N, C-alpha and C positions, 0 to 999 in steps of 0.2 A: 750140323751145328745145332746146339740146343742151349738151354739155360732156363732161368726163372721168368715167370710171368704171372700176372694176377691183378687184383685190385684191393683197395682199402677204403672202407667207409669212414670218412673223417669224424662223423658224429659219434659213432659207436665203437670205432676201431675194429669192428669185425672185418675179416680179411680172407682172401683166398690166395694161396701160393701154389702154383703148379710148376713142375719141372719137366722139361723135354730133354731126352738123353743126349749126352755128348760123346765124342770119340773116346774119352778116357773113363766113361762109365757113369755111375750114379754119384750124386753129391754127398758130401759129408753132412750128417744131420745129428744134432743133439737136442733131444726133447726132455724137458724137466718140468712136469706139471703142465701149465699152460704156456710156458716159455719154450720157444724153439729157435735154434740158430742153424742156418744153412750156409754152406760154402760149396761152390761149384766151379770146376775147371781144373787147371793144372797148377798146383801150388808146389813150387820146386824146393822150398825150404821146409816142407812138411816133415821129412825124416829127421832133420836136425831138431826141430821143435818137439817132436815126439820123444826123442832121446833125452833132451834137456828136461822136459816136463815129466818123463816116465809115466805116460798115460796113454789112453786110446785116442783115436782121431776125433771121435765125437766129444769126449770129455775135454779135449784140448781146446775146442772152440769156446766152450763156456769159460774155461780158465783164462784164455787170452782176453776174452771180452770183459770178464770181471776185473782183470788187471788194468786194462785201459779201455773203458767203454767208448770214449770219444774217438780214439785213434785205432780201434780194433782192426780195421782192414789193413793198416800199415804193418801189422805184425806178420802178415802173410805176403809172400812174394810169388809172382807169376801171373798167369792169365786166369782171372777168376772174378766172380761176383759173389756177394754175400747178402743174406737176408737175416735180420735179427727181429724176432717177434716176441716182445715182452708184454706184460700185462698192461702197461701204460704207455708203450712206445713201440714203433716199428721202424726199422732202418733198412734201407736198400742201398748197397754200395757197389761201385765199380772199382777196378784196381787202380793203382797209382798212375798208370799211363793211358787209361781208357781203351786198352786193347780188347776189353770185354765191354760190350755196350749195354747201357740201361736207358731205354727210352721211357718217357713218362708223359702223362696228360691228366689234367684235372678237369673233370666234367661233372656238374650237378652233385657236388659233394663227395665224389669218389675219385680217388687217385688210381689211375690205371698205369701199369708198368709192363714192359716186355723187352726181351733181348733183340727183337726184330721189328724194324720200323713198319714194314708192309703189313705184318701180322697185327701189330697194335692198331694201325689205321683200320684194318678190317674189323677188329673188335669194336672200335668206336662207332664205325658205320653201322654195324649190326645192332648197336644199342641206341641208334637213332641220332647220332651226331654227324653233322655235315663235315666233309673233308675238303679243304681248300689249300691251294699252294701258298707258301710263305714267300712273298715277293723279295724281302730283304735277303733271305737265304739264296734265292735264285740269282739275284744280282751279285751276291758274294761269290757264287760259283763261277759266274762269268768274268768277274774282275780279279779274283785271287785264286781261282782253281779249286775252291772248296768252301765249306761253311766254317764259321768261327763261333766261339762262345758255346752256348748251350742250344743253338738253333738247329733245326732240321728243315728240309724243304717242304714240310707239311705244317701249316699253321696250327698252333695249339699243341703240337707234339714237340717236346724238347728232349735233349740228351744230356746225361750227366757229363760234366767236364772231368778231365783226369783228376784223380784224387778226391772225388766228391761222393757224398752219400745223401740220400733223402731221409729226413727225420720227420716222422709223423707222430703227433700226439693228438688227443681228442680236440677236434675242431681247429686244428692248427697243423701246419707243416712248413718246413724250410729246408734249404740246401746247406749242408755243412761241408766245408773243405777241410779234409783231414791231412792232406799232403800238398806241399808246395816247396820245391827245392830252394834252399837258402842261397842267396846270391851275394852275400857279404864276402868280399875278397879274403882269402885265407891269410893267416899270419905265418904259415909254414914257409920255410925256404923252398926253393925249387926242388932240390934234391930230396928233402923230406916229403914234399908233396908227391913227387913221383913214386917214392917208396910206398906211401900210404895208398895211392891210387892203384899201384900194382897189387898190393895186398888185398884190396877190395875186389879187384878183378879176379884174382885167384879164388877168393872165397865164393864169389858168384858162380864161377865156372864149376867149382867143386859141387856146389848145391845143385846146379842145373843138370850135371851129368850123373849124379849119384842117386837120383830119384828111381824108385823101383820100376816105373814104367818107361824109363829112359831108353833111347836108342842112340847109338853113336853115329848119327847122321847129320851132316852139315851142308849148308850152302857155301860154296867156295867160288869166289870170283877172282879176278886178277887184282883186286883192290887190297888196301892195307888192313881193313877191319876184319874181314873173314880170315885172313892169314894170321892176324893176331889172336883171333879166337882159337884157331888150330894150335898155335903155339902155347896158349894158356892151358888148353886141354892136355897137351903133351907134358907140360910142367907139373900137372896134377896126376901124372901117370896114366892118363886116359888116351887110348889110341882110337882114332876115328875108324869106323868100319866102311863108310861110304860117304862120298861127297857128290854134290850136284851143282853143275854150272849150266846156265842158260844164256844164250846170246847169239850173235851173228857168227857163223862158222868161220874159223881161222882169224877172227879179230883178237885183240889183245886179251880180253877176258878168257877166251877159249884156250889159247896156247899157254898163257901164264898159269892158269889154274891147273891145267893138265900137267904142266911141268912140276908144280908143287906137289900134286897128288902122286905122281910117279916117284918123286924123290922120297916120299914117306911111305910108299907102298900101299896106298889107300885105293880102294875100289872107286873108280872115277866114272861118272856119267855126265854126258853133255846133251842138252836138249836144244836143238837149233830153232831159232826164231826167223828163219828164212821165209820170204814171201809174205810176211805179215799175217800168217794163218792164225796167230794168237789173237787177232782182233775180230775174228769171225764170230766168236761167242760173247760179244761185248755186252749184250743184255744180261747174261748170267753174271758178268762182273759188276754191272751196275747194281744188281740186286745184292750181290755179296757185300758191297761196301755201303749199302743202304742210301745211296745217293749223296753221301757226305763229301765225296771228292769227285774229280772229273771221271767220266765214264771209263776212260782208259787206264785209270789208276790200278796198278798191280795186275793188269791183264796178262802181261808176259809171265808173271809168277803163277797165276792161275793156270795158264796153258802148260807151263813146265811141270807143275804138280800132277796134272792130268796125264801127261805123257811119261812121267818118270816111272821107272821100274824099281827104284831103290828107296823112294820116299817112305819115311816112317812117321808115326804119330807125333813124335817130338822132333822138331826141326831146329837145330842150332844155327844161329846166324850172327852176323856182325852188325845187326841193325842199330842205327843211330850212332854208330861208332865215331866216325871222323868228325861229326858235327860237334861233339863235346870237346874236341881239341882245338877248334878253329873259330874264327869270327862267323859262326853259322847264323847268328841272328842278324836282322837288319836294323840293329839298334842305332846305327849311325844315321838312319833315315827316320826322323821323327815325323815327317810329313806323310800322312796316310796315302795320298795319291802316289807319291814316289814308291812307297812300300808296295802298293797294289800293282803299279806298273812293272816292278821288278819280278813279281811272281807270275803274272799272267797278262791281263789286258787292262789298260787304264781307261778304257772307254766307259766302263760302268763304275769306276772308282768313286766318283763324286757322290753317287747315289747311296753309298754305304759309309761315307766318311763319319757321320755322326755315330752310328752303331759301332763302328770299328774303334773309334776313339773311346767310347764308353767301355768297351771290352779292354782296351789297353790300360785304362785307368785302374783296373783291378790288380795290376802287376806293378811292383816297384822296379822291375828290371826288364828291359826289352828282350833280353835273351830268354828269360823265363816265359814271357808272353809268346815269343816265337816258338818255344818248345811246346807249349800247351796248344797253340792255335794253328801250328803248321807241322812241326816235326812229328808230334804224337799222332796227328791226323793222317799224315802220309804213311808212317810206319804201321799204323793200325790197319790201314788198307790191306797190307800184306797179311796181318794177323787175321783179319776178317775172312780173307780168301782161304787161308790155311785151315780155318776152323771147320771146314767141311771134312777135313781129314785128320786134323790134329792141332798142335799148338806150336807157336814160334817162341823161342827163348833167346835172349842175348845178354851177355854180361854187361854190355854198355847201357842197357835199359834197367839194370838192377837199381832199386831206389837208393841203396847205400853208395853206389858208384855215382849216381846222379847227384846226390847231396854234395859230394865232394867236387864233382866236375863243375858245378855252377858257382863254386867259390874261386875258380881259376881267374886270376887277374887278366884283364884284357890284353896287357902287353905280352903275356905268355902265349896268347893264341895267334898272334900275328903270323900270317903266311904258313900256319901249320907247323911252325918250328918245334913246338913242344912235343907234338906227336912224333915227329922225326927223332927227337932226342930220346923220347920214351922207348920207341921201337928198337932203336939201336942199342939201348942200354939193357933192355929186358928180353928182346925177341930178335937178337942179331941173326940167328940162323935163317929165319924166313925173309929177312931183309936182303939176303944175297940174291934173291930172285928179282926178275924185272918187275917194275912197277907199272900198273895199268895206265897211269896218267902220262908216263913218259916213254914206255916201251923199252925200258932198260933199267938195270939196277941203279940206284942213286945212293952214293956212299958219303956225300957231304952236303951240308945245308946250302952252300953256294951253288952246288950242282943242281939241287932241287929248285932253288930260286931261278936258275938259268932255264930249267925245264919249264917252269911256270911262264916265264917271259916268252919262251919259244911257242908254247901253246896259245898264249894270248895273241901273238902276232899271227899265228896260223888261223885263229878264229876271226880276226879282223879281215884277213885275206878271204876266208870263206864267205863272210858277209858281203864283201864287195862282189864276189863271183855270183852269189845268189841274187844280188840286186841288179847286176848288169852282166848276165851270162853271155850276151852277144859280143862282149869285148874279149872273150877268150880266143 
């Protein structure tokens, strides 16, 4: 994994920008006089932009920036960071979902930035700055399983939120948010909404699969999101070459994903997580996620990638899929302590109430707050782990899909009914297979609801068993 790092002197705007190599090669650079624009990572809509603009990669960056300086990063899609160095201004941006990290720290009139927290910490220490823990972030880790906002576990070092960029001018700097999903309920009818959503899904998949360095490799579980991804690719005339599943041998994920792969004649690979071996290299995983989430976050994915014989640089997934169709946010719980207790442990919740409320006030909608402070952080853990070998892409994380998804009225999300309607309307073939949650195909919404009730009763029983095993 690589990316940009360096520093900027606020008084003179003199700067140093260095790039460490990534799995997909060197960054795109456009230099015109003293002005330079960099973009690094996997930009999956790059071929379409080049065709539309009829220009070269480097000239494209300047053209896009000149067209929309404030929102330049939003014209690019994928896992990337960008740096814009102009005569009177310097901008450093992460992508819309923060799956590419930008850490930063202001010390003695210099703004330092880096793609890696530990390396930035080392740079600061080498320059005579003391490194200390951030108690709020540590309590956050213990109470909700991860940090929130722009905090890290190191005092004085922050991280850009999703859709943010640092803007530096002489003797001044600020954070500008160039992207935040609209949460105003749509005026479209449900049928028109589903049609538009499907259209955006197809566009995203087409862009993600038709990149020159693409590989037709996908994660396939027994769940709905990855099979939808498979179906979307097929509808675009794209055939997967290989799929990877990881989990417990002979559990639902295993046999359902294998059944789907065999049906489509796709090369299938399964990595077993038996015996908890995937937890043995937990320190490596902690470093991979820069301590932003629990140490075990994405450890199973890290292990599966290391063991896989078919993994490719571009990994297609169904990341963040189901959450955009359901009541994924804890918007109904406005109390911070309740929110914290639901996620991890309420023991430390009171100690972060004030900071968490301040962060919540930055968002008009609790769904969008949850997206930025929980979902993006969780899915980005997988992206961070994957970046040692390549990049993760998902049509569900596409900004155009996200923009529409968060205008979905709450009543459509209840119990996941809209997702069920969407899948049966546009992806009927893959719905014939058993569903991971129920262990069988579900052909009607009442049947799905009955399955949810059955699972809930089963969980209640398991809790009682765990609490009083002696009664068995």
